[in-house]
Every structure is written in structure tokens, then in C-alpha cells.
C-alpha positions in Angstrom: -47.4 -19.0 12.5 -48.6 -17.4 15.7 -51.8 -15.3 16.1 -51.3 -12.1 18.0 -53.7 -9.6 19.4 -52.8 -6.0 18.8 -54.3 -3.4 21.2 -55.0 -0.5 18.8 -54.8 2.1 21.7 -51.6 1.0 23.4 -49.8 -0.8 20.5 -49.1 -3.7 22.8 -49.2 -7.2 21.2 -50.2 -10.4 23.0 -49.8 -13.9 21.6 -53.0 -15.9 21.4 -53.3 -19.7 21.2 -50.5 -21.9 20.1 -48.3 -21.8 17.0 -49.5 -23.8 14.0 -50.7 -23.7 10.5 -53.7 -21.4 10.8 -55.8 -21.2 7.6 -58.7 -18.9 8.5 -60.1 -17.2 11.6 -63.3 -15.5 12.8 -63.7 -13.2 15.8 -67.0 -13.2 17.8 -68.9 -10.0 17.7 -68.3 -9.4 21.4 -64.5 -9.9 20.9 -64.4 -12.7 23.5 -63.7 -15.6 21.1 -61.4 -16.3 18.2 -62.1 -19.4 16.1 -59.2 -20.7 13.9 -58.8 -23.6 11.5 -55.7 -25.6 11.5 -54.5 -28.3 9.2 -55.5 -29.0 5.7 -57.7 -31.5 3.8 -58.9 -34.4 5.9 -56.9 -33.2 8.9 -58.7 -29.8 9.4 -59.7 -28.8 12.9 -61.3 -25.8 14.5 -60.0 -24.3 17.7 -61.5 -21.7 20.0 -59.3 -19.2 21.8 -60.7 -17.2 24.8 -59.2 -13.8 24.1 -59.5 -12.8 27.8 -57.7 -15.8 29.3 -55.8 -16.8 26.1 -56.8 -20.5 26.8 -57.3 -22.5 23.6 -59.4 -25.7 23.1 -60.2 -27.9 20.2 -63.8 -27.3 19.1 -64.2 -29.5 16.0 -62.1 -32.4 14.9 -62.8 -33.3 11.3 -62.5 -36.3 9.1 -62.6 -33.9 6.1 -62.2 -30.3 4.9 -63.5 -27.4 7.0 -64.3 -23.9 6.0 -64.6 -21.5 9.0 -67.6 -19.2 8.9 -68.9 -16.8 11.4 -70.4 -16.4 14.9 -74.0 -15.7 15.7 -74.5 -12.0 16.6 -74.8 -13.0 20.3 -71.4 -14.7 20.1 -72.9 -18.0 21.4 -72.9 -20.1 18.2 -70.3 -20.9 15.6 -71.2 -21.6 12.0 -68.8 -23.5 9.6 -68.9 -25.7 6.6 -67.4 -29.1 6.3 -67.2 -32.2 4.1 -66.0 -35.7 4.7 -64.7 -36.0 1.1 -67.9 -37.2 -0.5 -68.4 -33.9 -2.4 -71.4 -32.9 -0.2 -70.7 -29.8 1.9 -72.7 -29.1 5.0 -73.4 -25.8 6.7 -73.1 -26.6 10.4 -73.5 -24.9 13.7 -73.0 -25.5 17.4 -73.1 -23.5 20.6 -69.6 -22.7 21.6 -70.3 -23.9 25.2 -71.1 -27.4 23.7 -74.5 -27.4 25.3 -76.0 -28.9 22.2 -74.7 -31.3 19.5 -73.6 -30.1 16.0 -76.7 -29.1 14.0 -76.8 -29.3 10.2 -78.4 -26.2 8.6 -78.2 -27.3 5.0 -76.1 -29.2 2.5 -75.0 -28.6 -1.1 -73.0 -30.6 -3.7 -70.4 -27.8 -4.1 -67.8 -26.2 -1.9 -69.5 -23.9 0.6 -68.0 -21.0 2.5 -70.2 -19.2 5.1 -69.7 -15.5 5.3 -72.4 -13.7 7.4 -75.6 -14.2 9.4 -78.5 -11.9 9.7 -79.2 -10.1 13.0 -82.2 -12.3 13.8 -80.2 -15.5 13.0 -82.6 -16.7 10.4 -80.6 -16.1 7.3 -77.0 -17.1 6.4 -75.1 -15.6 3.5 -72.7 -18.1 1.8 -70.5 -18.4 -1.2 -70.4 -21.7 -3.1 -68.5 -23.0 -6.0 -70.9 -23.5 -8.9 -69.4 -25.6 -11.6 -71.1 -23.5 -14.3 -70.2 -20.0 -13.2 -67.4 -20.3 -10.5 -68.2 -18.6 -7.2 -71.8 -17.6 -6.5 -73.4 -15.9 -3.5 -76.5 -17.3 -1.9 -78.9 -16.6 0.9 -80.0 -19.6 3.0 -83.1 -19.2 5.2 
């Protein structure tokens, strides 16, 4: 599969990144970055594509499952969830320029999928698999 940018005004399409099995994607609020997950299970990775230059680089190489989330509203930080197969899922974040190491926001014993972040960056909205009631929504602050 190949990801393509469609210019809504001109109708022109432009390929982005390389072909591969893309599972999920997130676009930064400023439109500059596209984050995509590739692979499955223990082989999941996250790539960042610069939409201006179309240059792609690996951002996260995982030893477990990854669930792509969202960018901070200033487009500088990427949030995602991951597990190394031990049933603990971590909500993680890292500046896209790599200026700081990966930071763990929280962890949970169920599958975690980040969805949105508040304007001030203090609250994350996530879905998680609750064994008792299937998918639940939660606010992390």
C-alpha cells in the first residue's frame, strides 16, 4: 500500500513515504508531519514522513505492538501506545526532533489506544480494552 497526498484544491496526488503495510496514521495539526505504523505484532514500527520534502525516517522501532495516537497541538510531540508483550500497555511520548528520550505518561494492564490531547497538553483521551465491558473511554491527566 502507498500513502498519497491529495490536494483538495487542484486534485493533484503526490505519493508520500515508501510502500508497505501501513496500519494506522496520524497527521500533525500543522500538516507538516505524517506518522504511520508499519508491521504487526512484535514487528511494529512508527515512521515519520515530512509532507513538504516527502522524506521518511523511522521514529520508533518496537519489540512489541504499537498503537499510533496523536500529535501535540504544536505538532512537536508524538504520542503512541506500546507493549512488549507482557500485557502492560504504556502511553508514550517523544518530541519528533528527538531532542528528548521517550517519556512514559502512564501504563495500564489492558490494550490502550490514544485518541486526542487537550489544547494545554495536560489531558489525554484514550480508549482501552476493559475485560468486563469491552472498549471504555478514559481521561488521563
